[in-house]
C-alpha positions as CSV (number, residue, x, y, z in Angstrom):
1,M,0.0,0.0,0.0
2,K,2.8,2.4,0.9
3,D,4.6,1.6,-2.3
4,W,1.4,2.5,-4.3
5,I,1.0,5.9,-2.5
6,R,4.7,6.7,-3.1
7,E,4.2,5.9,-6.8
8,I,1.2,8.3,-7.0
9,E,2.9,11.1,-5.2
10,S,6.2,10.7,-7.1
11,P,7.0,13.9,-9.1
12,A,8.2,11.6,-11.9
13,E,4.7,10.3,-12.4
14,R,2.9,13.6,-12.4
15,K,3.4,14.1,-16.1
16,W,0.0,15.6,-16.6
17,E,1.2,18.8,-15.1
18,E,3.6,19.3,-18.0
19,F,0.7,20.2,-20.2
20,Y,0.0,23.3,-18.2
21,R,3.6,24.2,-17.8
22,N,4.2,24.0,-21.5
23,R,1.0,25.9,-22.2
24,F,2.3,29.0,-20.5
25,Q,6.0,28.8,-21.4
26,H,7.2,31.6,-23.6
27,D,10.4,33.1,-25.1
28,K,9.3,36.8,-25.1
29,R,6.5,39.2,-24.6
30,V,5.4,41.7,-27.3
31,R,2.9,44.5,-27.1
32,T,0.0,44.6,-29.6
33,T,-3.7,45.2,-30.0
34,H,-6.6,43.4,-31.8
35,G,-7.5,45.7,-34.7
36,V,-10.1,43.6,-36.6
37,N,-13.2,45.7,-36.7
38,C,-12.8,46.9,-33.1
39,T,-12.4,50.5,-32.1
40,G,-11.3,49.5,-28.6
41,S,-7.6,49.3,-29.6
42,C,-6.9,47.7,-26.2
43,S,-3.3,47.2,-25.2
44,W,-2.3,43.6,-24.8
45,E,0.8,41.7,-23.9
46,V,1.2,38.7,-26.1
47,F,3.4,35.8,-25.0
48,V,5.3,34.1,-27.8
49,K,7.1,30.8,-28.0
50,D,9.0,29.7,-31.1
51,G,7.1,32.3,-33.1
52,I,3.7,31.0,-31.9
53,V,1.4,33.0,-29.7
54,T,0.8,31.0,-26.6
55,W,-1.4,33.3,-24.5
56,E,-2.4,36.9,-24.0
57,L,-2.8,39.2,-21.1
58,Q,-4.4,42.7,-20.6
59,A,-1.8,45.4,-20.1
60,T,-2.2,47.4,-16.9
61,D,0.1,50.4,-17.5
62,Y,-2.3,52.9,-18.9
63,P,-1.5,56.5,-17.8
64,S,-4.3,58.3,-15.9
65,L,-6.3,60.7,-18.0
66,E,-7.0,63.2,-15.2
67,A,-7.7,63.4,-11.5
68,G,-11.2,62.3,-10.6
69,L,-11.7,59.8,-13.4
70,P,-11.5,56.0,-12.8
71,P,-8.5,54.4,-14.5
72,Y,-8.9,53.0,-18.0
73,E,-7.6,49.5,-17.2
74,P,-8.4,46.8,-17.4
75,R,-9.2,47.1,-21.1
76,G,-10.1,44.0,-23.0
77,C,-12.8,41.5,-23.6
78,Q,-13.4,37.8,-24.1
79,R,-12.9,38.1,-27.9
80,G,-9.5,39.7,-27.3
81,I,-8.1,37.2,-24.9
82,S,-9.0,34.3,-27.2
83,F,-7.9,36.0,-30.3
84,S,-4.9,33.9,-30.8
85,W,-7.2,31.0,-31.5
86,Y,-8.4,32.8,-34.6
87,L,-4.8,33.1,-35.8
88,Y,-4.4,29.3,-36.0
89,S,-8.0,28.4,-36.8
90,P,-8.4,25.9,-39.6
91,I,-11.3,28.1,-41.0
92,R,-9.3,31.3,-41.2
93,V,-9.1,32.6,-44.7
94,K,-5.4,32.7,-45.6
95,Y,-5.5,32.7,-49.4
96,P,-7.3,34.4,-52.2
97,Y,-10.5,32.7,-53.5
98,A,-12.5,33.4,-56.6
99,K,-15.9,32.2,-57.9
100,G,-15.3,29.1,-60.0
101,A,-17.5,30.3,-62.8
102,L,-15.5,33.5,-63.2
103,L,-12.2,31.7,-62.9
104,D,-13.1,29.3,-65.7
105,L,-14.1,32.2,-68.0
106,W,-11.0,34.1,-67.1
107,R,-8.6,31.2,-67.9
108,E,-10.4,30.4,-71.1
109,A,-10.2,34.1,-72.2
110,K,-6.5,34.3,-71.3
111,K,-5.8,31.5,-73.7
112,Q,-7.4,33.5,-76.5
113,H,-6.2,36.9,-75.5
114,P,-2.7,37.2,-74.0
115,D,-3.4,40.9,-73.1
116,P,-5.2,40.7,-69.7
117,V,-7.3,43.8,-70.4
118,A,-8.5,42.3,-73.7
119,A,-9.3,39.0,-71.9
120,W,-11.5,40.8,-69.4
121,E,-13.3,42.8,-72.0
122,A,-14.0,39.6,-74.0
123,I,-15.9,38.4,-70.9
124,Q,-17.7,41.6,-70.3
125,S,-18.7,42.1,-74.0
126,D,-20.4,38.7,-74.1
127,P,-23.8,38.9,-72.3
128,H,-24.0,35.1,-71.8
129,K,-20.6,35.0,-70.1
130,R,-21.4,37.9,-67.9
131,K,-24.7,36.3,-66.9
132,R,-22.9,33.0,-66.2
133,Y,-20.6,34.3,-63.4
134,Q,-23.0,37.0,-62.1
135,K,-25.7,34.3,-61.5
136,A,-23.2,32.4,-59.4
137,R,-23.1,35.2,-56.8
138,G,-24.2,34.1,-53.4
139,K,-24.1,30.4,-54.2
140,G,-20.6,29.6,-53.0
141,G,-18.4,27.7,-55.4
142,F,-15.2,29.5,-54.4
143,R,-11.9,28.1,-55.5
144,R,-8.4,28.9,-54.1
145,V,-6.4,30.9,-56.6
146,S,-2.8,32.3,-56.6
147,W,-2.1,35.9,-55.7
148,D,-0.6,36.5,-59.1
149,E,-3.6,35.3,-61.0
150,V,-6.2,37.2,-58.9
151,L,-4.2,40.4,-58.9
152,E,-3.9,40.3,-62.7
153,L,-7.7,39.8,-63.0
154,I,-8.5,42.7,-60.7
155,A,-6.0,45.0,-62.4
156,A,-7.4,44.1,-65.8
157,A,-10.9,44.9,-64.6
158,V,-9.8,48.3,-63.2
159,V,-7.8,49.3,-66.3
160,S,-10.7,48.3,-68.5
161,T,-13.2,50.4,-66.5
162,V,-10.9,53.4,-66.5
163,K,-10.4,53.2,-70.3
164,R,-14.1,52.9,-71.0
165,Y,-15.8,55.1,-68.4
166,G,-13.1,57.0,-66.6
167,P,-11.4,56.6,-63.2
168,D,-14.3,58.1,-61.2
169,R,-16.3,54.9,-62.0
170,V,-14.0,52.9,-59.9
171,I,-15.6,53.0,-56.5
172,G,-14.1,51.3,-53.4
173,F,-15.4,50.5,-50.0
174,S,-12.7,50.8,-47.4
175,P,-12.2,48.3,-44.6
176,I,-13.4,49.8,-41.4
177,P,-10.5,52.1,-40.2
178,A,-10.5,50.4,-36.8
179,M,-9.5,47.2,-38.6
180,S,-6.0,48.2,-39.7
181,Q,-4.6,51.5,-40.7
182,I,-2.3,49.8,-43.2
183,S,-5.1,48.0,-45.0
184,Y,-7.4,51.0,-44.8
185,A,-4.7,53.5,-46.1
186,A,-3.5,51.2,-48.9
187,G,-6.9,50.9,-50.5
188,S,-7.9,54.5,-49.9
189,R,-4.5,55.8,-51.2
190,F,-4.8,53.7,-54.3
191,L,-8.3,55.0,-55.1
192,S,-7.2,58.6,-54.4
193,L,-4.2,58.4,-56.7
194,L,-6.2,56.7,-59.4
195,G,-8.9,59.3,-59.4
196,G,-11.5,56.8,-58.1
197,V,-14.1,57.2,-55.4
198,P,-13.1,56.0,-51.9
199,M,-16.2,55.5,-50.0
200,S,-16.2,54.7,-46.2
201,F,-18.1,52.4,-43.9
202,Y,-20.1,55.4,-42.8
203,D,-21.9,55.3,-46.1
204,W,-23.3,51.9,-45.0
205,Y,-24.4,53.1,-41.6
206,C,-27.5,55.2,-42.4
207,D,-27.4,58.8,-41.2
208,L,-26.0,58.8,-37.7
209,P,-22.3,59.1,-38.3
210,N,-22.9,61.7,-41.0
211,A,-25.6,63.8,-39.3
212,S,-24.1,63.9,-35.8
213,P,-20.7,65.5,-36.8
214,E,-22.4,67.9,-39.1
215,I,-24.7,69.2,-36.4
216,W,-22.4,69.0,-33.4
217,G,-19.0,69.4,-35.0
218,E,-17.6,66.3,-33.3
219,Q,-15.4,63.8,-35.1
220,T,-17.9,60.9,-34.9
221,D,-21.0,59.8,-33.1
222,V,-19.6,59.1,-29.6
223,H,-17.7,60.9,-27.0
224,E,-14.6,59.6,-25.2
225,S,-15.9,56.8,-23.0
226,A,-14.2,58.2,-19.9
227,D,-16.4,61.2,-20.3
228,W,-19.4,59.1,-19.4
229,Y,-18.1,59.4,-15.8
230,N,-18.9,63.1,-15.9
231,A,-22.5,62.6,-16.8
232,R,-25.4,62.3,-14.3
233,F,-28.1,61.1,-16.6
234,I,-27.3,58.6,-19.4
235,A,-29.7,57.2,-22.0
236,V,-28.5,54.1,-23.8
237,M,-30.3,53.4,-27.1
238,G,-29.3,51.4,-30.2
239,S,-26.3,50.0,-28.4
240,N,-25.6,47.1,-26.1
241,L,-22.4,48.4,-24.4
242,N,-21.4,45.1,-22.9
243,M,-21.1,43.7,-26.4
244,T,-20.0,46.6,-28.5
245,R,-18.0,48.7,-26.0
246,T,-16.8,45.9,-23.6
247,P,-13.5,47.6,-22.6
248,D,-15.4,50.8,-21.6
249,T,-18.5,49.4,-19.9
250,H,-16.8,49.7,-16.5
251,F,-17.2,53.5,-16.7
252,I,-21.0,52.9,-16.8
253,S,-20.9,50.7,-13.7
254,E,-18.6,53.2,-12.0
255,V,-20.6,56.3,-12.8
256,R,-23.7,54.9,-11.1
257,H,-21.6,54.9,-7.9
258,A,-21.0,58.6,-8.6
259,G,-24.8,59.2,-8.6
260,A,-25.7,58.9,-12.3
261,K,-29.0,57.6,-13.4
262,L,-29.1,55.2,-16.4
263,T,-32.0,54.5,-18.7
264,V,-31.9,51.8,-21.4
265,F,-34.3,52.0,-24.3
266,S,-34.5,48.6,-25.9
267,P,-37.2,46.1,-27.1
268,D,-35.2,43.3,-25.4
269,F,-33.7,43.1,-21.9
270,S,-30.2,43.5,-23.2
271,Q,-27.0,42.9,-21.2
272,V,-26.5,46.6,-20.5
273,S,-30.0,46.7,-18.9
274,K,-28.6,45.1,-15.8
275,Y,-26.9,48.4,-15.0
276,A,-30.0,50.4,-15.6
277,D,-32.2,52.3,-13.1
278,W,-34.9,52.1,-15.8
279,W,-35.5,49.7,-18.6
280,I,-38.0,51.1,-21.1
281,P,-39.1,48.2,-23.5
282,I,-40.1,50.4,-26.5
283,N,-41.5,48.7,-29.6
284,P,-39.2,48.3,-32.6
285,G,-39.6,51.4,-34.8
286,Q,-41.0,53.5,-31.9
287,D,-37.7,55.2,-31.1
288,G,-38.1,58.0,-33.6
289,A,-41.5,59.0,-32.2
290,F,-40.2,58.7,-28.6
291,W,-37.3,61.1,-29.2
292,M,-39.4,63.6,-31.1
293,A,-41.6,63.7,-28.0
294,V,-38.5,64.2,-25.8
295,N,-37.3,67.1,-28.1
296,H,-40.7,68.7,-27.9
297,V,-40.5,68.6,-24.1
298,L,-37.0,70.1,-24.1
299,L,-38.0,72.9,-26.5
300,K,-41.1,73.7,-24.6
301,E,-39.8,73.6,-21.0
302,Y,-36.3,75.1,-21.6
303,Y,-36.8,77.5,-24.5
304,A,-40.4,78.5,-24.6
305,E,-41.8,78.5,-21.1
306,R,-38.5,79.6,-19.6
307,E,-35.1,80.5,-21.0
308,V,-31.9,78.9,-19.7
309,P,-29.0,81.2,-20.5
310,Y,-26.5,78.3,-20.8
311,F,-28.6,76.5,-23.3
312,L,-29.3,79.6,-25.4
313,D,-25.6,80.5,-25.5
314,Y,-24.8,76.9,-26.5
315,L,-27.1,77.0,-29.5
316,K,-25.8,80.3,-30.6
317,R,-22.2,79.2,-30.5
318,Y,-22.2,75.6,-31.5
319,T,-25.2,74.9,-33.8
320,D,-26.8,76.3,-36.9
321,A,-29.8,77.5,-34.9
322,P,-29.2,81.3,-35.4
323,F,-28.6,81.1,-39.2
324,L,-31.2,82.7,-41.5
325,I,-33.4,80.7,-43.9
326,E,-35.3,82.3,-46.8
327,I,-39.1,81.7,-46.8
328,R,-40.2,81.1,-50.4
329,D,-43.8,80.5,-51.5
330,G,-44.8,79.9,-47.9
331,R,-42.2,77.2,-47.3
332,P,-38.7,77.1,-45.8
333,G,-36.1,77.6,-48.6
334,R,-32.3,77.6,-48.5
335,Y,-29.9,79.4,-46.2
336,L,-29.6,83.2,-46.8
337,R,-26.2,83.5,-48.5
338,A,-23.9,86.5,-48.0
339,N,-23.7,87.4,-51.7
340,R,-27.4,87.8,-51.8
341,L,-27.0,91.2,-50.0
342,S,-25.4,94.3,-51.4
343,Q,-23.0,94.7,-48.4
344,Y,-21.4,91.3,-49.1
345,A,-21.9,91.3,-52.9
346,E,-18.2,91.1,-53.6
347,E,-17.4,88.6,-50.9
348,E,-15.2,85.8,-52.0
349,N,-17.1,82.5,-52.1
350,G,-20.1,84.5,-50.9
351,D,-22.5,81.8,-52.0
352,F,-21.0,79.5,-49.4
353,K,-21.1,82.0,-46.5
354,L,-24.1,82.2,-44.3
355,L,-25.8,85.0,-42.4
356,L,-27.4,85.5,-39.0
357,W,-29.4,88.4,-37.4
358,D,-27.3,90.5,-35.1
359,E,-29.2,92.0,-32.1
360,E,-28.1,95.6,-33.1
361,K,-27.0,95.6,-36.7
362,G,-29.3,93.2,-38.6
363,P,-28.0,90.6,-41.0
364,R,-24.3,89.9,-40.5
365,M,-21.8,87.4,-41.6
366,P,-19.9,85.4,-39.0
367,G,-16.5,83.8,-39.8
368,G,-15.9,80.1,-40.2
369,T,-18.7,78.9,-42.6
370,L,-17.8,76.8,-45.6
371,G,-16.7,79.6,-47.9
372,F,-13.9,80.6,-45.5
373,R,-12.4,77.2,-45.8
374,W,-11.5,77.7,-49.5
375,Q,-10.8,81.5,-49.7
376,K,-7.4,82.9,-50.4
377,E,-7.0,84.5,-47.0
378,K,-6.5,81.6,-44.6
379,G,-6.8,81.4,-40.9
380,K,-10.6,82.2,-40.6
381,W,-11.9,78.7,-40.7
382,N,-13.0,78.6,-37.0
383,L,-16.6,79.5,-36.5
384,K,-16.5,82.5,-34.1
385,L,-19.2,85.0,-33.2
386,E,-17.3,87.9,-34.7
387,D,-17.1,89.9,-37.9
388,P,-14.3,88.3,-40.0
389,R,-13.5,91.7,-41.5
390,T,-13.2,93.8,-38.4
391,G,-13.0,91.3,-35.6
392,E,-16.1,93.0,-34.0
393,P,-18.1,90.6,-31.8
394,L,-21.5,89.5,-33.0
395,N,-24.6,88.9,-30.8
396,P,-27.0,86.8,-32.9
397,R,-30.7,86.5,-32.2
398,L,-31.7,82.9,-31.7
399,S,-35.3,83.8,-32.3
400,L,-36.9,86.8,-34.1
401,L,-40.0,86.5,-31.9
402,G,-40.6,89.9,-30.3
403,A,-38.5,91.7,-33.0
404,E,-40.3,90.4,-36.1
405,D,-41.5,92.4,-39.0
406,E,-44.4,90.0,-39.5
407,V,-45.6,86.5,-38.5
408,L,-46.1,84.3,-41.6
409,L,-48.0,81.0,-41.8
410,V,-45.3,78.6,-43.1
411,E,-46.1,75.2,-44.5
412,F,-44.5,72.1,-43.0
413,D,-44.8,68.4,-44.0
414,D,-46.4,66.0,-41.6
415,F,-45.0,62.7,-42.8
416,S,-47.0,60.7,-40.3
417,S,-50.4,61.8,-41.8
418,D,-49.2,62.9,-45.3
419,Q,-50.7,66.3,-44.6
420,K,-49.4,69.9,-44.8
421,L,-49.4,71.9,-41.6
422,K,-49.3,75.7,-41.4
423,R,-47.7,77.3,-38.4
424,G,-46.8,80.8,-37.5
425,V,-43.2,81.8,-37.8
426,P,-41.7,85.3,-37.0
427,V,-39.8,86.7,-39.9
428,K,-37.7,89.7,-40.8
429,Y,-37.5,91.2,-44.3
430,V,-34.2,91.8,-46.1
431,V,-33.7,93.5,-49.5
432,T,-31.4,91.6,-51.8
433,K,-28.8,93.3,-54.2
434,E,-31.4,92.8,-57.0
435,G,-33.9,94.9,-54.9
436,E,-36.1,91.9,-54.0
437,K,-37.8,91.9,-50.6
438,V,-37.3,88.5,-49.0
439,A,-38.7,87.1,-45.7
440,V,-36.1,85.3,-43.5
441,A,-36.5,83.2,-40.3
442,T,-34.0,81.6,-38.0
443,V,-33.4,77.9,-38.0
444,F,-34.5,77.9,-34.3
445,D,-37.9,79.5,-35.1
446,L,-38.5,77.0,-37.9
447,L,-37.5,74.2,-35.5
448,M,-40.0,75.4,-32.9
449,A,-42.7,75.6,-35.5
450,Q,-41.9,72.2,-37.0
451,F,-42.2,70.6,-33.5
452,G,-45.4,72.5,-32.8
453,V,-44.2,74.2,-29.7
454,G,-46.8,76.7,-28.6
455,R,-45.5,80.3,-28.3
456,G,-48.7,82.2,-28.8
457,L,-48.4,82.2,-32.6
458,P,-51.1,81.2,-35.1
459,G,-51.4,77.8,-36.7
């Protein structure tokens, strides 16, 4: 019995432990990140043995951003810590593949036409051949092909298109920039030098990433995640932070300890709902109507029934709310352009410079609108509430109500009922350089009318 116990406890017999020792052995550590369609860009330490990634570990040496904010680390997620499995996965695509139907046509055409461009055009000019490989789309049938062959095929297609239609008919969709700056820049640079059209992944994302920067002047549709900690009310909508912003979700958890209230709007009880003070299970498609109602409440309670100086100043400085819109045939028209008025008739790029209504001096031109970007005199690209000619400060009116020349009934579209609504809008009249008398309203007043916020006006 004792001999048996000694045999079990003998270090020489505990060979099963070698598996775990070997699993975590490494020659060196390298620093990297996982940049495949992830904007987290978390810092990872990768442990390498004989050139093979053995395991990964979250880095914990991030510098502090500022006093009062929680540290960034640990940054990482389950996908990141298992990413090395993808490197050596048998299903990882490591070689070019092409549809078999197209490959057969290409090789047959190359035998008849040594010039690759002529071979490609022979396929494109034959409607039966084009239909043959186009009908194969979405049905699999891919075959592995060499780099030389597939690059020649692509180059021939590009050259043929440029010769026949021009370079601006070559349109490319970039990899998401978060994926890899090298792959993103390579494709975008090629299209730019060629004269093609480099599109971006934003073109596939509907209007959020385009509209948000245009209105707010930010780079993209989200703030720095650490700034969540400075908020005291957070609404999560259209995002499941635990899944899409895993490295940053800890800020949401931490800010609740700082006193913030969190509301999640989602048809399903998503993962981020576990952090929420309120989960509002709105119906799919109801979000637009909900936020229109929220906007109505904000405009009514903070701009109509009472005025909050901070909010008013914000709209004047950082939005298009004070700019003037021409009212044409009872409907909102285009922005009032500087070169429409005699005082700015000779203004460079005047058709791309907008006007607002100064409290004391009427229609004035602030610096920084689009026309300043391309004018000969540089350095006036920043939007400032001052006259670009004299540097004199401007004090724009957000609303013409109380100083209007007239209240006009302006027609708005009600897309929910397919009706036309007429609502009162305060306007001023300006005389153009051609002597035409034109009614103008601020964007803010049109917005209040569009939302139907009652301010004692008709309609």
